[in-house]
C-alpha positions, 0 to 999 in steps of 0.5 A: 500500500505504502509503495503504491502511494509513493509510486503514484505520487512520483508518477504524478509529479513527473512532467516527463512520463516513463513512456515519453516518446521523445525520451524513448527516441533519445535513449534508443538512438544512443543505445543503437550505437552501443548495440551496433558496437556490441553486434560488430564485436560478436560478429567478428570476434570468437567469444564463448557462448557464455561471454556472448550471453553476459555481454547481451545481459550487460547491455540490457542492464546498462540500457535500463540504468541509462534510461532511468538516468535520462528519465530522472534528468529530464524531470530535473531540468529547471532552466534552459537556454536557446539560441535564435539567430544572434539572440539568446533566450534564457528561461529560469526561476527568478524575481523581476523585482530583485536587485539583480534585475530591477535595479540593473539599468542594463536590463529592460524590465517589462510589466503587463497592464490591461488595454487601458493602462489602468493604474488603480490598485483596489483589488477590483481593477488591479489586484494588490497581489498581481505583478503590476499591482505590486509594481504600482504599490512598491515602485511608483512614487506618484500614480498621478504622475504615471497617469499623466505620463501615459496620457501625454505619451504622443507615441501611444496617442498617435500610433496605438490609440484605438478608441474612447470607451465613454461607457466605462464607469470605473478605470480609464476610458482610452483603449490602446492596441495590444502589445503597445508599450509605454516607457515608464523609465529608460529601463522599465516598460509597461505593455498592454496585454489584456482586454477588460470586460464591463466587469473589469475582468481580464480576458484574451483569445489565443488569437489576440494573445499571438497578436499581442506577442507579435506587436510586442516584439515589434515594439521592443525592436524599436526600444531595446537598443541592444539591451537585455529584456526581462519579462515574466510569463505573460498571460499565465494568470489569465483565467479567461484565455479563450475560456480555457486553461492553458498550461504554462508550457503551452504559453511559454511555447507560444512566446518562444515561437512568436519570438522566433517568427519575428526574428526572421525579419527583425533584429530582436533583443540581444538577450531575452530572459523569461523569469518564472516564479517557483511554482510555475517553474516546476510546472514547465516541461523543459524536456518537451520544450527542448525537444520542440526547439531542437537545434536551438538549445544552448 
């Protein structure tokens, strides 16, 4: 009974299952070379029957141990590096508010807002526990000055302003294009990620999410000036993403593919860092990501 519970718990905590096709393919490719070498030895060398049997048994035992090693290693991956053209992408656990990132002027930090660039943190429009809520609460000295800066952003006004929603009762009324960026400072950017409904709930279709990312990369291309860009897992906290719950790995996969797509035509950040919180980092199937982006990993 205890053994079954432990085994079941281990299986449920594993992102890469025992019968994962990519893992089997990887191990069988490596094992194929070894099997070929052993086959050649058995064909060209005159070994006794017992020695031949022991060589085959040894090969089987080795492959079992090797497979278990690869399985455990695949489930312990907690960081990955990819190379897209001249750009480096690093995905790892981290805190965007830490001194390492937030107080480093060489890093551009990006925080996601809604399409109105709302700044009212009241647990109705913006939650105090959300990332942009924490940003406003702890990093913005004057919300009124931030509002004035957004309202006076001529680039947002002329290039990304969509409409004025006069029927909106709480929050701001000017709606901006998804993916548009406001420069809070030279190294802190704000971007419009989500739509907001009449009940002040964030929502986004997967098509809008892809559109946001493509526009976002184009905006970053204008602003980054050769600096490292630090983002979080955009969209991971949105429960109304196509009225479905997308896995963190799927969201990350979408971010990576749109980045790769725009890199074909545009020179993007010298380095992109995607920071994940501790719980999200455990959810990411890095082995799957590495398999999908084969040839890009560092």
